[in-house]
Phi, psi and omega in degrees: 000050182274343182085001179224153178286140170255112185245123177052059184247159170274119188248139176231154180234130175238130180207143177221055183236083180286156176232169184274165179277190188229346181298142177294132181235148177264114176282161177301132182262090180283142176234132182213169179292147177293138180248136177295144179289129181292143178286139179285128179278141178287131180281126180261121177064030180286147179214156178261137178231145179286131180290147178299138182269143179291156178297131183303329182292335183257348187284113175065024180289126180289154178214146177269141180245132181291153179294137180201188184298325185256005178229086182290147177241130182252121181261126180287133180292137180077198181239146183227170176235136179235113181288164183271017182281356179062029176265150179303141181224132180250131176232152182274123177277327181168173178232147178207128172268132182233134176288143182223158176245114182281136180206175175237153175232130181246126178232078190298334178287351174251004180140143181277080182199166180240135177264133175276130182230159174234119177277118186225143174243127179279120185252013180290166181286326180242167180289146173280136179285157176288158178169186180287150179224138174255134185250135179231142177232119183054038178082356181259134179290128183241359176143169179248168179190199178236141178246125179287161176306140190234118183275150177300136180083358181275130178264140179222158170247108181270137183274136177234038175085184182279147177261107184289350181268012173245134174252131180235127179229122178243121182231141176278121177264347177203126175214088190235144173246135181210179176226149180213164179105148179257307181275311181243103184282143180231147173270138185233135173235124180244126179229119177238139183233151174242122183243119180249127181239117183247127180266117179261006174288164179272007179217159177292149180227131176283153178184187182215155173241135178243138183216141180239152174233161181297149176240116184286144173265341181243139185293341179278351173272124183248130178231123178245122177290151176234100181229095177304327175241120187301139176291160180277334182218141171254158182052047180299138182069015181076018183245120181296138180087000178253128184241154182226139173246125178261128184219158166256113182273113184282150183299130176074003182249152177260126175262124183250128176233132179251137182206153178178195182200165176234121184242131178224144179221158176302152184304325185271009180244163176216150177231154179298147176056037180281000000 
């Protein structure tokens, strides 16, 4: 919006505005005692006042930032023209082919389905800026999204929608409430699950399953994991209480993983979703 035409100019783009990703992630599942809701205190002599306004000269004033380690500058190849009509204009910054590893991710506590992912590492010299992304699978358009800023050498798993050739079934094989203890009685909740993942592709596909259990905030809350087959990773995705199993899902076969937990609290205490 300069009010003048830019004709046959060398154009550069500078941006430092990252955005978040989109793959479903399991956050740490904290469990704590239920707390009574505090009563709202009546405000005595409360009044509303207008907040001081910033000086107009400083409010939203644009500024140019010199190129440096933390402010990448992207130079458009060749020369371009930008008219003064203030209409959106798209220019090509560059092209890059990247090798990827196709896999699936199963998060049954977020839905009985498998997400198709592509594991990719950005090997460019500078960071990729954030922006819109169009997703294609086997040449077919499958949707749009946002891509966060991407640093050189950073590996990511990009989501390409659900894989309809995977069947996921999660069933509770045990969901029991009980009590134990002689002197100090405790309430116990035991939940065990059976997760079956069937690959309907004509070839084996690598992938992972993620499962979370509660993480206590108070030492009197006891949580015991139940994993007949040990997970391959703990704190998956950097989140405490989230576990991951890495598997090769063979064509036409069902892979079964069992997981669960045992939660106990004192009789006179309660926790949400007990």
